[in-house]
PAFITOR-815707 format. One record per residue (C-alpha): residue in one letter; x, y, z. Coordinates in steps of 0.001 Angstrom, whole numbers, plus 500000, padded with zeros to 6 digits. Each point is the difference from the previous one (the first is absolute). Layout:
<atoms>
AXYZ
...
</atoms>
This chain:
<atoms>
X074300344444351814
X500724496610498402
X498315499470496485
X499348503851499011
X501011500886496872
X501951503449499637
X498387502734498124
X501930500272496966
X498675503917499614
X500303500856503716
X501949503068499494
X499262500514496374
X498132503460499278
X499725500144495874
X498896496934498196
X499883499022496027
X496905498960498675
X501411496418500376
X500797500452503594
X496701501419500387
X498022497026498939
X502070497684502092
X499518502260503165
X496218500019499616
X499767496508498617
X498242500921496523
X500720499852496671
X502251502707498380
X497193500444497507
X498041501194502800
X502359502360501305
X500478501544496790
X495820500198499289
X499783502153503608
X502985502215498931
X498301500574496752
X496512500743501629
X501392502067502487
X499063497694502960
X503835499658501007
X502363502945500017
X503127499704498339
X503255502080499177
X501717499918497007
X504191500443500156
X501213499941496655
X498845497005498458
X499307497901503249
X496556500502501844
X500305499955503532
X497272498961502579
X500337500844503737
X499024497630502912
X497755502333501721
X498101500416496701
X499711496037499557
X499013499519503501
X497126502465499568
X498572498726496818
X499917496390501636
X498349501532502897
X497242501118497627
X499380496293498648
X496606498526500666
X500001497424502492
X498723496523499223
</atoms>
């Protein structure tokens, strides 16, 4: 459809904290806090922290509706 913006993360499964904050449209500090407080599952691969799309989607679904 004309005018629609392509999802830059359409085929992506693993996200960095920065990409996760962009995907969820929130600050990186909120992502870091959610990981620290065990609200958002994350995996460590060496020095990298990876967040999975399924976990991000489930986490956003748990947010309170206003």
